[in-house]
C-alpha positions in Angstrom: 38.6 -100.7 -32.4 39.7 -98.9 -29.3 40.8 -95.3 -29.4 42.4 -93.6 -26.5 43.1 -89.9 -25.8 44.9 -88.3 -22.9 42.8 -85.8 -20.8 44.0 -83.8 -17.9 42.6 -85.0 -14.5 41.0 -81.6 -14.0 38.7 -82.4 -16.9 37.7 -85.8 -15.8 37.7 -85.9 -12.0 34.1 -84.7 -11.7 32.6 -87.4 -14.0 32.5 -91.1 -14.1 34.5 -92.7 -16.9 31.4 -94.3 -18.3 29.7 -90.9 -18.6 32.7 -89.4 -20.3 32.8 -92.3 -22.8 29.1 -91.9 -23.5 29.4 -88.1 -24.0 32.4 -88.5 -26.3 30.6 -91.2 -28.4 27.5 -89.0 -28.7 29.6 -85.9 -29.6 31.5 -87.9 -32.3 28.2 -89.4 -33.6 26.6 -85.9 -33.8 29.7 -84.6 -35.6 29.7 -87.4 -38.2 26.0 -87.1 -38.8 26.1 -83.3 -39.1 28.9 -83.6 -41.7 26.8 -86.2 -43.6 29.5 -88.8 -43.1 27.1 -91.4 -41.6 23.4 -92.0 -41.7 21.2 -91.2 -38.8 20.8 -94.9 -37.9 24.6 -95.4 -37.9 25.1 -92.3 -35.8 22.5 -93.5 -33.3 24.2 -96.9 -33.2 27.6 -95.3 -32.5 26.1 -93.1 -29.8 24.5 -96.2 -28.2 21.0 -94.7 -28.6 17.8 -95.7 -30.3 16.9 -93.5 -33.3 14.3 -91.5 -31.3 16.7 -90.7 -28.5 19.4 -89.7 -31.1 16.9 -87.4 -32.9 16.2 -85.8 -29.4 20.0 -85.4 -28.9 20.2 -83.8 -32.4 17.5 -81.3 -31.3 19.3 -80.6 -28.0 22.5 -80.0 -29.9 21.0 -78.0 -32.7 21.9 -80.5 -35.4 19.4 -80.6 -38.2 17.7 -83.9 -38.8 16.0 -82.9 -42.0 18.2 -81.0 -44.3 15.7 -79.0 -46.4 15.3 -75.3 -46.8 12.0 -73.5 -46.3 11.6 -72.9 -50.0 12.3 -76.5 -50.9 9.7 -77.6 -48.4 7.1 -75.2 -49.7 7.8 -76.4 -53.2 7.4 -80.1 -52.1 4.1 -79.2 -50.5 2.9 -77.4 -53.6 3.9 -80.4 -55.8 2.2 -82.8 -53.4 -1.0 -80.8 -53.4 -1.1 -80.9 -57.3 -1.1 -84.7 -57.3 
Protein backbone atom coordinates (compact mmCIF):
# COMPACT_ATOMS: atom_id res chain seq x y z
CA UNK A 1 0.00 0.00 0.00
CA UNK A 2 1.25 3.44 -0.81
CA UNK A 3 0.57 6.37 1.44
CA UNK A 4 1.23 9.96 0.40
CA UNK A 5 1.42 13.16 2.41
CA UNK A 6 1.91 16.70 1.26
CA UNK A 7 4.96 18.47 2.71
CA UNK A 8 6.04 22.04 2.07
CA UNK A 9 9.12 22.36 -0.13
CA UNK A 10 10.94 24.20 2.66
CA UNK A 11 10.88 20.95 4.67
CA UNK A 12 12.13 18.67 1.93
CA UNK A 13 14.46 20.71 -0.26
CA UNK A 14 17.49 19.94 1.90
CA UNK A 15 17.13 16.13 1.81
CA UNK A 16 16.86 13.44 -0.83
CA UNK A 17 13.42 11.88 -1.17
CA UNK A 18 14.85 8.45 -0.33
CA UNK A 19 16.21 9.80 2.96
CA UNK A 20 12.86 11.36 3.82
CA UNK A 21 11.10 8.07 3.09
CA UNK A 22 13.60 6.18 5.27
CA UNK A 23 13.22 8.67 8.14
CA UNK A 24 9.43 8.55 7.98
CA UNK A 25 9.35 4.74 7.88
CA UNK A 26 11.69 4.62 10.88
CA UNK A 27 9.66 7.19 12.81
CA UNK A 28 6.43 5.31 12.13
CA UNK A 29 8.02 1.97 13.07
CA UNK A 30 9.33 3.44 16.33
CA UNK A 31 5.91 4.91 17.11
CA UNK A 32 4.15 1.60 16.45
CA UNK A 33 6.67 -0.34 18.53
CA UNK A 34 6.59 2.15 21.40
CA UNK A 35 2.80 1.90 21.49
CA UNK A 36 3.02 -1.93 21.51
CA UNK A 37 1.10 -2.08 18.25
CA UNK A 38 3.73 -4.29 16.53
CA UNK A 39 6.54 -6.59 17.60
CA UNK A 40 10.14 -5.51 17.42
CA UNK A 41 10.74 -7.74 14.40
CA UNK A 42 7.76 -6.24 12.51
CA UNK A 43 8.90 -2.73 13.40
CA UNK A 44 12.41 -3.48 12.17
CA UNK A 45 10.97 -4.87 8.93
CA UNK A 46 8.84 -1.75 8.42
CA UNK A 47 11.88 0.46 9.05
CA UNK A 48 13.93 -1.56 6.56
CA UNK A 49 16.48 -2.46 9.23
CA UNK A 50 17.77 -5.65 10.75
CA UNK A 51 16.77 -6.25 14.35
CA UNK A 52 20.11 -5.06 15.75
CA UNK A 53 20.04 -1.78 13.85
CA UNK A 54 16.43 -1.24 14.94
CA UNK A 55 17.41 -1.80 18.58
CA UNK A 56 20.17 0.79 18.07
CA UNK A 57 17.60 3.20 16.60
CA UNK A 58 15.38 2.57 19.63
CA UNK A 59 18.25 3.50 21.92
CA UNK A 60 19.03 6.64 19.90
CA UNK A 61 15.37 7.67 20.08
CA UNK A 62 14.89 6.73 23.74
CA UNK A 63 12.39 3.96 23.00
CA UNK A 64 12.57 1.17 25.56
CA UNK A 65 13.26 -2.23 24.06
CA UNK A 66 12.64 -4.13 27.29
CA UNK A 67 9.56 -2.99 29.14
CA UNK A 68 10.30 -4.01 32.73
CA UNK A 69 10.64 -1.91 35.85
CA UNK A 70 13.65 -2.01 38.14
CA UNK A 71 11.60 -3.73 40.86
CA UNK A 72 10.31 -6.36 38.41
CA UNK A 73 13.85 -7.04 37.21
CA UNK A 74 15.16 -7.39 40.77
CA UNK A 75 12.34 -9.82 41.58
CA UNK A 76 13.11 -11.84 38.45
CA UNK A 77 16.78 -12.02 39.47
CA UNK A 78 15.83 -13.12 43.00
CA UNK A 79 13.50 -15.79 41.62
CA UNK A 80 16.21 -16.99 39.23
CA UNK A 81 18.79 -17.20 42.04
CA UNK A 82 16.42 -19.37 44.10
CA UNK A 83 16.15 -22.01 41.38
